[in-house]
Structures are given as structure tokens and as C-alpha cells.
MIGULUM-359619 format. One line per 3 residues: number of its first residue (from 0); their letters; for each residue x, y, z of C-alpha. Coordinates in steps of 0.5 Angstrom, whole numbers, plus 500, padded with zeros to 3 digits. Last residue first. Layout:
# MIGULUM-359619
NUM> a> X/Y/Z; ...
This chain:
# MIGULUM-359619
590> xxx> 723/856/370; 729/854/364; 735/850/367
587> xxx> 742/850/365; 744/848/372; 747/854/374
584> xxx> 746/858/370; 737/858/370; 739/856/377
581> xxx> 743/863/378; 736/866/373; 730/862/377
578> xxx> 735/864/385; 736/872/382; 727/872/381
575> xxx> 726/869/387; 730/873/391; 727/880/388
572> xxx> 719/877/389; 721/876/395; 725/883/398
569> xxx> 719/886/394; 714/882/399; 718/884/405
566> xxx> 720/878/409; 717/875/415; 715/869/410
563> xxx> 722/866/409; 721/860/403; 725/866/397
560> xxx> 729/868/403; 733/861/404; 733/859/397
557> xxx> 737/866/396; 742/863/402; 741/856/397
554> xxx> 743/860/391; 750/863/394; 752/857/396
551> xxx> 751/854/390; 755/859/386; 753/864/381
548> xxx> 757/871/384; 752/877/380; 745/874/383
545> xxx> 748/875/390; 751/881/390; 744/884/387
542> xxx> 739/879/394; 744/884/398; 742/890/395
539> xxx> 735/889/396; 736/885/402; 740/892/405
536> xxx> 734/898/401; 729/893/405; 732/894/411
533> xxx> 734/902/410; 726/902/409; 724/900/415
530> xxx> 728/905/419; 725/907/425; 723/900/426
527> xxx> 729/897/425; 729/892/429; 722/889/427
524> xxx> 725/890/419; 729/884/420; 736/884/418
521> xxx> 738/877/417; 740/878/409; 745/884/411
518> xxx> 749/879/413; 748/874/409; 751/878/404
515> xxx> 758/880/408; 758/873/411; 757/872/402
512> xxx> 762/876/400; 769/873/405; 770/867/401
509> xxx> 771/872/394; 766/872/388; 769/879/386
506> xxx> 763/879/381; 759/879/388; 762/887/391
503> xxx> 761/888/382; 754/887/385; 755/891/390
500> xxx> 757/897/386; 752/896/380; 746/896/386
497> xxx> 749/902/389; 749/906/382; 742/904/381
494> xxx> 740/905/389; 742/913/389; 748/916/392
491> xxx> 747/919/399; 749/913/402; 755/911/398
488> xxx> 759/919/401; 757/916/409; 762/911/406
485> xxx> 762/903/408; 761/900/400; 766/905/398
482> xxx> 771/901/405; 767/895/401; 769/896/394
479> xxx> 776/897/396; 777/891/400; 774/887/395
476> xxx> 777/890/388; 785/887/391; 782/879/391
473> xxx> 778/880/385; 784/883/381; 783/887/373
470> xxx> 774/883/372; 774/886/380; 776/893/377
467> xxx> 772/894/371; 765/894/374; 766/899/380
464> xxx> 770/904/374; 764/904/371; 759/905/375
461> xxx> 763/911/378; 764/913/371; 757/914/369
458> xxx> 756/917/376; 761/922/374; 764/927/380
455> xxx> 769/921/380; 771/917/386; 770/910/384
452> xxx> 774/914/379; 780/913/384; 781/906/384
449> xxx> 780/906/376; 788/910/377; 791/905/382
446> xxx> 789/899/376; 793/903/372; 799/901/376
443> xxx> 798/896/378; 798/893/371; 791/889/369
440> xxx> 793/893/363; 787/892/359; 782/896/364
437> xxx> 786/901/362; 784/901/356; 776/902/358
434> xxx> 778/907/363; 782/912/358; 775/911/354
431> xxx> 770/913/360; 774/919/360; 775/921/354
428> xxx> 766/920/353; 766/924/360; 770/930/357
425> xxx> 773/935/363; 779/931/362; 782/929/368
422> xxx> 783/922/367; 787/924/362; 794/923/367
419> xxx> 792/915/367; 794/916/360; 800/918/361
416> xxx> 801/913/369; 799/908/363; 804/909/357
413> xxx> 811/909/362; 815/907/359; 813/909/351
410> xxx> 811/902/346; 807/906/341; 799/902/341
407> xxx> 796/906/347; 799/912/346; 796/912/339
404> xxx> 789/911/342; 790/917/348; 793/921/342
401> xxx> 785/921/338; 782/920/344; 786/928/346
398> xxx> 784/930/338; 777/927/340; 776/931/345
395> xxx> 778/938/343; 779/943/349; 787/939/348
392> xxx> 791/937/356; 793/932/351; 795/934/348
389> xxx> 802/936/351; 804/929/352; 802/927/344
386> xxx> 808/931/342; 812/929/349; 812/920/348
383> xxx> 818/921/344; 820/913/344; 819/912/337
380> xxx> 813/917/335; 813/914/326; 809/907/327
377> xxx> 803/910/333; 804/916/328; 801/913/321
374> xxx> 796/910/325; 793/916/328; 793/919/321
371> xxx> 789/914/319; 784/913/323; 783/920/322
368> xxx> 782/918/316; 777/914/318; 773/919/323
365> xxx> 773/925/317; 774/931/320; 781/933/319
362> xxx> 783/940/323; 786/937/329; 790/930/325
359> xxx> 794/937/321; 797/939/326; 799/932/329
356> xxx> 802/931/322; 807/937/322; 808/935/329
353> xxx> 811/928/327; 814/929/321; 820/929/324
350> xxx> 820/921/324; 821/921/316; 816/919/311
347> xxx> 815/912/309; 808/912/315; 805/916/311
344> xxx> 806/914/304; 804/907/307; 798/910/310
341> xxx> 796/912/303; 796/906/300; 791/902/306
338> xxx> 787/908/305; 785/908/299; 778/910/296
335> xxx> 780/916/301; 774/918/305; 773/924/303
332> xxx> 776/932/302; 780/934/309; 784/927/308
329> xxx> 787/930/301; 787/937/304; 792/934/309
326> xxx> 795/930/304; 796/937/301; 799/939/307
323> xxx> 803/933/308; 807/936/301; 807/944/305
320> xxx> 810/940/310; 816/936/307; 815/930/309
317> xxx> 816/926/302; 822/930/300; 825/927/306
314> xxx> 823/920/303; 825/920/296; 832/924/297
311> xxx> 832/917/302; 830/912/297; 834/916/292
308> xxx> 841/915/296; 840/907/297; 838/906/290
305> xxx> 844/910/287; 848/907/292; 844/900/292
302> xxx> 846/899/283; 852/895/283; 850/891/289
299> xxx> 844/889/287; 838/888/294; 838/896/293
296> xxx> 835/895/288; 829/892/290; 828/897/296
293> xxx> 828/902/289; 823/899/287; 819/898/293
290> xxx> 819/907/294; 817/907/287; 810/903/288
287> xxx> 809/906/294; 809/912/291; 804/908/286
284> xxx> 800/907/289; 799/914/293; 797/917/287
281> xxx> 793/922/289; 793/925/282; 797/932/284
278> xxx> 801/927/289; 803/922/282; 805/930/279
275> xxx> 809/932/284; 813/925/285; 814/924/280
272> xxx> 818/932/279; 821/929/285; 823/923/281
269> xxx> 825/927/276; 831/933/280; 834/926/284
266> xxx> 835/922/277; 839/929/275; 842/930/281
263> xxx> 845/922/282; 847/923/275; 848/915/272
260> xxx> 843/916/268; 843/909/262; 846/904/267
257> xxx> 841/898/265; 837/899/272; 836/906/272
254> xxx> 833/908/264; 828/901/266; 826/904/273
251> xxx> 824/911/268; 821/908/263; 817/902/268
248> xxx> 814/909/273; 812/913/267; 807/906/264
245> xxx> 805/906/271; 803/914/271; 800/913/265
242> xxx> 796/907/267; 792/910/273; 789/917/272
239> xxx> 791/918/265; 788/913/263; 783/913/268
236> xxx> 781/920/265; 781/919/258; 776/913/259
233> xxx> 772/918/264; 771/922/258; 770/918/253
230> xxx> 764/915/256; 762/923/258; 762/924/250
227> xxx> 759/917/249; 754/919/254; 752/926/251
224> xxx> 753/923/243; 758/922/238; 756/924/231
221> xxx> 753/917/227; 759/914/223; 762/916/216
218> xxx> 769/914/213; 771/920/208; 777/916/203
215> xxx> 783/921/201; 788/916/202; 786/910/204
212> xxx> 785/908/197; 791/909/194; 795/904/198
209> xxx> 801/903/194; 805/907/197; 802/905/204
206> xxx> 809/904/208; 810/912/206; 804/914/209
203> xxx> 805/910/214; 812/913/217; 809/922/215
200> xxx> 803/919/219; 809/918/225; 810/912/229
197> xxx> 814/915/235; 810/911/241; 812/906/238
194> xxx> 819/907/240; 817/909/248; 822/905/252
191> xxx> 826/906/246; 833/902/246; 832/899/238
188> xxx> 831/892/236; 824/893/234; 818/888/234
185> xxx> 813/894/235; 815/898/229; 814/891/223
182> xxx> 808/892/228; 806/897/226; 807/895/219
179> xxx> 804/889/219; 798/893/222; 797/898/218
176> xxx> 798/892/212; 793/888/214; 788/893/214
173> xxx> 789/894/207; 787/885/207; 782/887/210
170> xxx> 780/892/207; 780/889/201; 775/883/203
167> xxx> 771/887/207; 769/890/200; 771/897/199
164> xxx> 767/903/196; 766/907/201; 772/905/207
161> xxx> 769/901/213; 771/901/220; 773/895/226
158> xxx> 779/897/231; 786/892/232; 790/892/237
155> xxx> 797/889/237; 800/886/244; 806/886/249
152> xxx> 808/883/254; 815/883/257; 813/888/261
149> xxx> 805/887/262; 802/893/265; 796/889/268
146> xxx> 790/894/267; 790/893/260; 790/886/259
143> xxx> 784/886/263; 781/892/259; 783/887/253
140> xxx> 780/882/256; 773/885/259; 772/885/265
137> xxx> 769/882/270; 764/876/272; 761/877/264
134> xxx> 767/875/261; 769/870/266; 777/870/265
131> xxx> 781/864/263; 784/868/258; 786/872/264
128> xxx> 790/868/269; 793/866/263; 796/873/263
125> xxx> 796/874/270; 802/867/271; 806/869/264
122> xxx> 807/876/268; 807/872/274; 813/867/272
119> xxx> 816/872/269; 819/874/261; 825/875/260
116> xxx> 824/875/253; 818/878/250; 812/875/248
113> xxx> 808/878/243; 801/878/242; 797/879/235
110> xxx> 790/881/232; 787/883/239; 781/887/236
107> xxx> 776/884/243; 773/880/238; 780/876/237
104> xxx> 782/875/244; 776/871/247; 776/868/239
101> xxx> 783/865/241; 781/861/247; 776/857/243
98> xxx> 774/851/248; 776/846/249; 784/849/250
95> xxx> 786/843/244; 780/842/241; 781/851/239
92> xxx> 787/851/236; 795/852/237; 800/853/233
89> xxx> 797/853/227; 801/856/220; 799/862/218
86> xxx> 809/862/220; 805/862/227; 799/862/228
83> xxx> 795/862/235; 787/860/233; 780/859/232
80> xxx> 778/867/231; 786/868/228; 791/871/232
77> xxx> 796/872/229; 803/870/235; 810/873/237
74> xxx> 815/870/240; 820/876/241; 828/873/240
71> xxx> 830/867/235; 835/863/243; 834/866/250
68> xxx> 825/868/246; 824/861/243; 827/858/250
65> xxx> 823/862/255; 817/861/251; 817/852/253
62> xxx> 819/854/260; 814/858/261; 809/852/258
59> xxx> 813/847/262; 811/852/269; 803/853/267
56> xxx> 801/847/272; 807/849/277; 805/857/278
53> xxx> 797/855/278; 799/850/284; 797/854/290
50> xxx> 791/857/285; 788/851/288; 780/851/287
47> xxx> 781/852/280; 784/845/279; 780/843/274
44> xxx> 781/849/270; 788/851/272; 791/843/268
41> xxx> 786/845/262; 789/852/261; 796/848/262
38> xxx> 795/843/258; 793/848/253; 799/852/255
35> xxx> 804/845/254; 802/845/247; 803/851/246
32> xxx> 810/853/247; 812/845/244; 808/848/237
29> xxx> 812/856/238; 818/852/239; 817/847/233
26> xxx> 815/854/228; 821/857/230; 825/851/228
23> xxx> 821/852/221; 823/859/220; 830/857/222
20> xxx> 830/851/217; 828/855/212; 822/851/207
17> xxx> 817/853/214; 816/860/210; 813/858/204
14> xxx> 811/862/199; 806/861/195; 801/865/200
11> xxx> 805/871/199; 804/871/192; 796/869/192
8> xxx> 794/874/197; 797/880/194; 795/877/187
5> xxx> 788/877/191; 787/885/193; 790/887/187
2> xxx> 784/885/184; 779/887/189; 783/894/188
């Protein structure tokens, strides 16, 4: 058998393929491509920090391979340990790029690289970046090639194995025969997109009639352990979930682009079956890819009518209730790994799906998934606010907060009036969130809603409303706050709340506020013997108000208080602290 192998090898070497002028031309074009590829790889290594220049750096190599494929069809490079070769002659050697680029592919079992016609710049650049990738920082080359799902770049992979009573040289010759046969099938000019999958055992046996040692050979090896079995199962699952459907989508679109099928009803059935399969796999990225490809076809006047019909049909089916319920089940299972893909899916459905999505939202418990549905509702709401307004009175506080979130981001004509209605919600967290949303508006209507919150039954709401009013409109906030502090109800509130209101008064920084505080500080305890505690409280409140308006006049008033020995010790201490803090704010001096 060894002698037979040597005879075959010697017979092949006696024939010079380059004696044929056409083969010579093929070789020269392939070598030109390899030369520009080596230069492009070297330049990318120099300008690795400037990704914007990558297409320019590999442009000449791409032009060379396009010239080859347009003239002779697919360009096939045989991968060897130290070179790429054509007709057993090297066209790309190690020294040309500074690193053993061919070996990166060879060690993964890749024995042929095939560049097909219509190779796109994006595909070619992605191939170059895979070739340059660092094995220690990224997946192996074979995994990256597989994940890339190239349409115009193919490769032949050989896994190593051994046979009883055969040397490595003999096995290499027989494996080359197998690879050669499979490679010839791969180069077939058949229009069948899945032609490579049609290689049968009978075809292989027929092609290997002279290889007697292959048939009946006993291949030995260790039994797969549990870890290896688990790893293989994961790889099969990944292959079915992440690789199979993109390939299937590519096949469907190839049929569509080539005009092989024009029956709209059949195409609709195909795309609907594909949609349901992708939903079962939770593969929203591929669904979005299908819609994107259909939009791309719409730019072609010849394909636009059928592509537009298919996209409209598919989006209508995507928004049907039972499919949206399936999405809801997925959202209830856990945080989705690709929320943006799921959001793009929901944003692509028809506006009639709003009510169904709201029903789904009511039962979702995971906050991140609720946000995804809310963001989809924002894009689908249009000018119809009714479905959201009806749920502002819901007993589910989280649902009410979600409705406020949606209404706030929609362009409804009277959205702040709708949001203001939620100030009557019994849930405190909801009412506080409504105040925060209203404060961002700066409209008079929103300001009036916040003024009403000064009389809310909850102290936290009143405090928050008082803090927000000066930020919205200091001029209008002053009379509202003065009305509050002069009311009889205000006297019955605790000191903490009163302090916050006086600080809000100071935050307005209006000219009339300083005399108001000065008058309070000018009170004397001897003149109010019956209410000495009230005088001390008024002075503490006035100092709190002054501390919220860091100005030179306010600082001077505080300084005057600290120098007045007739004041209560607590008042003196509060004035001294406020003065030191204001001095640090005004002059940057540490006390």
C-alpha cells in the first residue's frame, strides 16, 4: 500500500499544471492576490488603532480576488503548514506577512479556502480580521469562521485520524483523496445551495474504489466521557440554535433573490413556518434579520412588490395574540440575554398589538423585561393615549408607574394633565415619581399640580413639592410658599417639615425673602414671654432659610446674629454653623 501511495504521489509531481497557459494565468492572479493580502495584513498591524482605515488597507487584495473570480470562477487556496498554494506552487509564504498565517488555518484542520464570486468587502474584511485574531484572546479560527456564516467564502476541514497497519504517510495520501473528492463536490457549479449536504456514502465509495484499506478499517479510540458528551450536546444545541437558522434564512433568501419561487402564498407559508420555529428557539435576532433583508430587497424595483408584501404579512403575523403570548412566556422565564433584539421584534409589530402587550405587561415580574415592553409600547402608542389612561387607576402600583413612564415619553398633546391625575394614586411611590416627572416639564400646568401636592396628606409628598417649586419657577414659588407658612395648618406640622419649607423659601432667592427672614430674627424673647419657644423656633427656621440662599447679604445677616449675645445658645450655634458653611460656599475657605 505504501508503494502504491508513493507511485500516486510521483505520478502527480511529473505533470506540470503551469504548462497550461490558462493555469499559468490563474497562478499569476492568485499570486497577485496573495501579495496584496500580505501587504494589507501588515498595514492593519501597523494601523490597528484606526479601524476606519481597514477597508482601504485590504481594498487592493479584494480587487485582485474579484478579478480572479470574475475571470475563472472560485479561487481555491490549498492550506499548508507554511504557505497557501495553487497548483502545488506557493502563492503566500510565511515571510511575506511576518507570521505564519497559513498555519493558523492548518492547525485547525482547514485544508482548502475557497473565495467565490460576488465576494463582498464586509465578508473579506471579516475574514482578514479572523486571520489576524489572537487565539489567546478570542475563539479559535475555525469557530470564528463557523460563526461568521460566510456566503462567499468556504473552507474544507479535515479532522485527524489513524488506521491500523498504515503509516502517517499512507493515511495522508488516502485522506487527500477523500478531501479531493469532497472538494470537487464543493466546487460544483450546481444551483443547489445545499449541494454539499448531498454527498452520500455510495458516492464516496465509488470515488475511492482504489483505496482498499479504507473499507472495513477498524478505528479505535477512547470512549467519550460524561464531560465530552455534555460538551458535544452543548455544541449540537448551539449548532441548531445559532447556526442552523441563519443558514436556513440565507437559503430562503437565495431562492427569493434568484427568482426561483414567485408564488406569494407559498413564500408566505415558508416565512410563517420560519417565524414560528425562530420563536420556539427564542431567536429574535434572526427574525429581525429577516425583516432587514426584506427591506433591503424592497430597494430593488423588480423585487419590491413581493418583498413588501412578505414583510407586511410577516409583521402582521408577528403581532398576533398567540405569538405575543409566547413572547410574554419568554419574558416571564428570566432576564433575556439579548433585550435589544427582543425590543426590535416588539417594535416591528402592528399598533393593534398595544392592548395585548399591556395585558402581558401586567403579569411580568422582572423589572428589566417590563422596561423592554414599555419601550416597545412607547414606539407603538402613536396618538392614542386611552389604553394607558385607563390603567392609571389600577391597583397595581407598578403598572401605574409603567403607564406614567410610557405617557411621559410619548408625544400626547395633554400628557402632563394625564400624569397629574396620578397624584391621586394611593401609592406613595407612584405619587413621588409623578412629582419628579412633572418637575421636568417646567410648564405652568405641571407647576400647578406640584402646588396642589403642598396640601397632600403625606408629609414626604409635601416636602418634595416644596423642594421642587423653586427649581421650576422661583418667582411664582414665593407666593405659594408664603401662603403655606402663614396658614394655620402649617403651625401644626413638625419642625423637620417646616425647616424644609423655609429652605425652599430661601432657595427662591427673591429680594423680598431677606427682609422676611430678618424680621423673624429681630424678634426678642422678652417681648414674647408667654411664647419663648415660638421665638426660638422662628429664628431657627429663618436661619435654615438663609442657609439656602448663599449670598453676601444673607451671610452678613448670619454674622450679625452670631455677634448678638442676646440670642439663645441654640440659635447662636445654628447661625454660626450656617455662616461657616456659607463662607465655604462663597469664598472657598475652610472653617
